[in-house]
N, C-alpha and C positions, 0 to 999 in steps of 0.2 A: 836607321830611320825606316818607318813603315812605308810600303809602297802605296800608291794612290788607291789601288784596288782593295787594299786591306781596310780602308775606312768605310764606315757605315754612316752615310750622311744623315740618316734619320735617328741616329744615336744622340740622346740629349747632350752628352759631353762634346760631341763633334759640332752640334748646332750651337752650343755655347761658345766654342772657340773653333771655327772652321779653318783657321789660317794654317795650321799644320797640314791639313788635307790639301789646301791650295798649293802650299809649297811643294808637296809631294807630286801633285799634278804636273807642275812645271819641271821638277827634277826628273820625273819619269818621261816627260814629253807625252803624257797621257791625253790623247786627243778626245776620247769619249769614255767616260767612266760610268758603268751601269749602276744605277741606284734601284735596288729591288723594289718592285711595286710602284715605281714612279716614272722612271725613264733613264735618259743618258745625260750626264753632266758634261757640258762643254766649257773648258776653262781657258784655252789659249786665245789671246786677242786676235791673232790672224784668222783662226777658225770662226770666231764669233762674227767678225766683220764680213767674212765671206758668206756665212749662213744668213745674216740679216739682209743681204742683197739678193739672195736666191729664194724669193717668196713662192716660187712655183713648187719647189721641193720641200722647203721648210716654211710651212704656212702658219700664219697667225690666226687663220680661221679654223680654230680647233674645237668649235662647238657645232652641233648638228643644226639642222634647219629649225629646230625648236628654239634657237636663240641662245644667247650667252647666259645660261643658268649656272650660278655658283655652287656646284655640287661636289667640289673637291677634285683632286687630281689623281685619285687612285684608279678611276675607271670602273669601280664597282657599280652594279646595277642600282638604279634609284628605288628606294623603298616606297611602298604604296602611300604611306602617310605623308612622306616628304613630297611625293608627286602631287598629292591632293592640295598641298599648300601652294606649290608653284602654279598649279592649274587655276587657282583662285585669283591669281594676280593678272595685271595687264599683260597683253601680248608684247613680246620684245623680239627683235630680229637682230642678226649680226650687223654691227655697225662700228665704224672707226677702228678700235683696237682689236676687234675680232674679225676683221676683214683684211684682204690683201688688195693691192692695186689691181684694177683702177678704181674700185669702189672706195677703198680706203683713201685714195688721193682726193676724191671729191669731199668726203667728210672732213679730212684733215684741213683742206683749204677753208672750209667753213669755220672750224675751230680756230685756225691760225688768225682769221680776221678779228677774233675777239682777243686773243692772247698776244697782242702786239707789244713791242718794246715801249711804245707810247702809253699804252694802257697800264703796263706794269709800273712805269714811272709815275703815272697819275695816282696809282694805288699807294705809293710810298708813305704819304702823310697819314693815310688811314691805318696802314700797317704799324706805323710808329705810335699812333693813338691807342691801338689795340694792345701793343706791347706795354706801354706805360700803364694802361688801365689794369692789366693783369698784375703787374708789379705792385701797383697801389694796393691790391687786395691782400698781399702777403708781406709787404716790406716791413711792417711794424712788428711782425713775429720773429724776424731775423732768422727764419728757417723756411725751407720750402721743399716739396717734392717737385723738382724742376720739370720733370716730365708731365705730371698731372696738372700742375698749376700754370705751366708756361709753354713748354714745347708742344703740347697737344693743342692748346687753344689759339696760339698765334696764327698758324695756317688754317685751322678749322674755322675760325670766325671769318677770316678773309674769304675763303671759298664759299662758306655758307651764305654770306652776304652777297657775294658775286652771283650766286645761284638764286638769289631772291628770298632766302630764308632769314629769319630774325636771329639775333644773338641768343635769344632765349631758347631757340630750337637747337642750339649747338650740341647739347648733351645727347639728344636723340640722334642728331646727325652723326655723332661720333660712334654710337652703337651700330647704326646701319653701316657705316663705312668700315669699321673693324670686321664686322661679320662678313660682309660681302667680299672684302679683300681676302679674308681667310678662305672663303669658299672658292676663290679664283686661284689661290696659290698653294694651299695646304692639303694634306691628307686628312679627311674628316671621318669620324665615326658617325653612327646613326644619330646620336644626341646632338652632335655639332651640326649635322646636316639639317635637322629640324630647326635649330636656332637660326642658322644662316638663311634658310628658306623663308622663315617668318620675317626676318629683317629685310630681305630682298623684296618681298611682296609689299610690306608696309612702305618702304621707300618709294617703290614704283607707283603705288597708289597715290601717295602724296605728290610725287612729281607729275604724274598723269593729270591730276587735277590742276596743278600749277600751269602746266603747258597749255591746257585748254583755256584757262583764265587769261594767260598772256596773249593768246591769239585774239581774244576779244578786247583786251585792255593791256596793251604793251607797256612794259616798264623798262627802266635802264638797268637790265641785268642779263646774265648769260643765257638764261632759259628763254627770255624773249628773243634774243639773237637767233637761237636755234629754232624756236617755235615759228618764227616768221621768215626764216631763211628760204631762199628759192634755189633749187637745183634744176637747171634747164627749164626754168619757168614754173616749176612745180614745188610746192612746199614739202618738206620732209614729213613723212607719216609719224604719228606719235610713237609707234613701235620702233622707229629709228631714232627718234629724239631721246627716248628713255635710256637706252644703253650708253649714248654719248654723255648724257647727264651723269650717269653712274660712273663713267670713266673719269669725268672731271672731278666728281666727288672724291673718288679714291686717290687719284693722282694729286689732288689738291691739298691733301692733309696728312695722310699717314706717312708718306715718304719724307715730307718736310719735317714732320715731328721727329722721325728717326735721324734725319740729318742734323737738326738742332741738338737733339739729345746726345748723339754720338760725338758731336763736336765738343759739347761741354764735358763729356766723359774724358776726352783726350786732354782738355785744358786742366781739369782737376788733377790729373796725373802729372801735369807738367806746369808748375807755377811760373817758371821762367817764360814759357811760351805765352801763358795768359798775360803776363806783364808786358811782353812785346806788343801784343795786340791792343792792350789797354792804352798803351802809350803811342800807338800809331794805327789808327783805324784803317789807313790805306792798305794794311796787310791783311785785313779780314777777307776780302774776296779770294786771295791766293790760299788762305787758310781753308776756306770753304771748299775750294777745288781739291785740295789735298785730302780733306776729310772724305769727300766723295770717292776718291781713289782708294784711300787706305782702309776705310771702314764704311763701305757703301750701304746706304739705307735700304736699297733693294738689291739683294744678292743674286737673284736670278729672275728671269721670266721665261715663259714656255713658247715652244713652237711644236707643231705636229708634222711628222714626216709623211708626205703624200705618195711616196713610192720607195721601194727598196733602194737603199743607197749605202755608201760607205763614208765614214769620217776617219781618215787614216786607214788603218787596217781593220777597224771595227765595222761590222755590217750592222746597219740600223734598219730594222724591218718597217715596211709601210705601216702607218698607224701609230708608231711609237711617239712618245713625248720626248723632246729634248729640252734641256734647261740651259739657257744661255747665262753662263756664270759671270755676271758683271763684276761681282766682288772678286772672283778669281782672276779675271782679266786685269783688274787693278793691281794685282801682285805679279804680273807677267814680267820677268826680268829682261825679256827681249825689248820691252818698251820702256821700262822704268828701272833705272839704276838702283841697286840696293832696295828692292821694292818693299821689304818688310820694315823699313825705317820710315818714320814720319818726318818729312822734310818740308818745312814752311817755304823754303826757297827753291823747291823743285821746279826746274825750268819748263817742264811739260805736264805739270799736274792737271792743267785744263784739258788734256787729251784723255782724261779718264772716261769710262763709259758707265759711271755710277747711276746715270739716269737713262741708260739705253744707248742705242746706236742704230743708224739707218732710218728707214721710213717711219718706224714706230718710236723714235726717240721721244721722251716725255714732252708733251706740248707745253707743260707748265714749268719747264726747266728755268726759264728766266725769272718767273714769279718765285719759285722756290729759293733760288739764290738770293733774290732781293729780300725775302722774308727772313732767311737765315742771317744775312748781313745786318739787317736792321734789328733783329732780335738780339744780336750780340752788342751792337752799338748801344742799344738801350740798356742792356744789362750793365755794361761798363759805365754808362752815364750815372746809373742809379745805385749800383752795389759795389762793394769792395770787400777785401778779405774773404773771398769766397773759398770755402773748404768743404770737404766731404764730411758728413756726419759720421762719427766713429762707429755707429751701429748700422750704417748704410749697407744695403744689399745691392751689389753691382751685377746681378745676373741679368741675362737677356731674355726677351720673349722667346719661348721655345719653338722656333720655326727656322727652316733653312732658307726660306724664300726671301724674307726680309730680315733686317737686323736693327734692333733697338732695345733700349733698356726697359725693364719692367717699371722701374722707378729710379730716381736719382735724388737722394736726400742730401740737401746742402744747408750749410750754415753760412751766414754772411753778416756784414755790417752795412748800414746805409751810408751813401755818400753825402748825406745831409740834405 
């Protein structure tokens, strides 16, 4: 078997199936694996937990004072035409996910007030309505691209509406979200940077206008909560609100789409497992936890090293990127017995870090799990005999930072 250092994480074959690489990391006890042009991949659960606690050395504030611009993770200088696009947009500053405590703590408290368990429970009927409406649109055809027709739109409509956008805006919302997420996680060439910059500026101009309107005319949505929030008696500046809104937009849809899609991909390959869930909905939450461990929708997030340091015997120079490998930690044999096996009854599946760990754990985790659970309850209520189309392509989106199918073509029968 190859050593961990023999794998190139940016190789399309490795991105398509990174799990041999992850197994090698644990077999070699490789605590920091250098990825040329990107940074250092951290895969052991123990190291990840320690790093997330040490925000002074491993900082989430990896953007300059110019704010969180999604320019890709290569560190290459910004091209002039790309810079001009960014300069045309509203001012943004580091906020929430691109800050460290104590500033992060203040922003996190504001967002936590919105994403309460009570609010998530209040959203469940609407989530179910959205799921049923999406199924209504394709049920008569007895076939669907499960990703495009369902997994994308369940979480996207929920978060779009929560942010005060209409359902009709969901398509544009998806474009913005995909582009900005790519700009935060992936290596971008010049063409991709231009596309991402355009989406970022368009999104922020839209949300800037919405924030100003909500200050004058409050509504029952998340943007109003942020636009009217007070920190030590003072409202957040719009330049602080915008990156928080962007974070909610990204965290609120792409990761949940991948969670739902990856879950269905596993069920299609295991009809017995699908039948178990269909006959006992109480198993669905445990199933979702195990999916998050086994095939995490976000495979890594970044930190920047603020001083020369060591991880194990590997010296990490100041200014380096490190990638916290949530997906690799989910396969850590020290924490999970037989980690490369999917086990519906795994006793500690809920200890996964599929949505992060520490101060920056995903604020929408509870909402994502509710959306995934309801998505499958509704599917099982409405559809039966679900199978993969014989011509289906099961390849994944070519990135090492997130993990999700390009498409998932299914055939089915209606439950009547």
